[in-house]
N, C-alpha and C positions, 0 to 999 in steps of 0.2 A: 215587324208591324204590316200587316198586310195591305194593298190599295183596296179602297171602297168604292171609288170612282173613277169612269175612264172621261176625258173632260177633252169636251173637241171643242174648238174655237177658230176663228179666221175662216177662211177659203170654204172649208168643210160644212158650215152653217150657215155661209151666202149661198144657199141652195133656193132654187126657185119653187119648195113649195109643192110641185105638181108632181113630182113621182116618186122616184126610191133616191135615197142617198144611200151610197152604196160605204162602209165605211170596213177598210183594212186591219184587220186584229194582228198586228206582228207586233212580236216582242224584240227587242227590251222596250221596252215604252221608260220614258222622262218624267221623274219623281218633280214633282208639284209640292213647295207647302204652300195652306190659305192663306199665309201672311204675304204668298205672290201677287193673290189676284186683284184684279183691276173691280172692285165693289158696283163702279159703275155701271161695269155689264152686263148686263139684264143678261141671268142663268137660267134655265132651266132642266129640271130633272127628264130624263124621258121616259114614260110608263112604259110598262114590258109589251103590252099588247099591240104597239106599232112596229115591233121588231121582223123580219122577214129573212129568213135565213137565205144566204145565195150561195149557190152551188158555182164550185172554183176547184178542183183537183190541187192545183199550185197553189192558192192561200187562204186563210182566215176569214170571209168576209162576213157580215151581216147588214142586212140594207135597214131604212128605218123608213116606214113608210110616210112620208110626208103630208099625203091629204088627210092621214088619221091625224099624224105629231098636229096638225094646223087645226083640226075640231076641236083636238084637246084641250089648245091654248086659247081657239076661241071663248070655251068652255070656262076656262079657270079665269081669263081675261074681265068675264060680265063680273065677277063675285070678286074679283080685286079693287084693293081700296082706292089705286090710279090705274086708269084704261091703258092696254098696251096692245098693239099689233103684233103677229107672228113673227112680222121681219123686224122687228127690235130684238128680238131673243138674239144675241152675239154668241154666248156659249151654252151649248148643252152636256150633260151629265150622264152617262148612263154607266148604271148599275154592273159593277163586273161581278157581280152571285148572277146575274138579267143575263149577260153574254154569256157565260160559264154554262149555264142551263140551255142557252140556245144552240151553241158550239158542242154543246155533249159532253163541256171536260168535266175532268174529274176536280171540284172546291181543295184548294192547300189545304192542309191541317194547321190551325192555331198554334 
């Protein structure tokens, strides 16, 4: 089974929403079953247009442009059944296929 999401929780999500959140894409990753998730923690699937490729020869880094992500969150919060703020988000979900495309990696065959 291939991974679909890279999940960010904790300190990586506790960003000031003003600049760029830099995410190192270093394997191996820790596998987590959805049954282990805290469903009370608000999550957000990150749209592909907020990613910024970070130049670094020694590591694979992807940036998330937090002001653009904030605008996205505020736009969906308006239509949500219950209002929320960007600061309420406790988990960011990054699609592996978006990251592979950003880093120009060859997707693994199924």
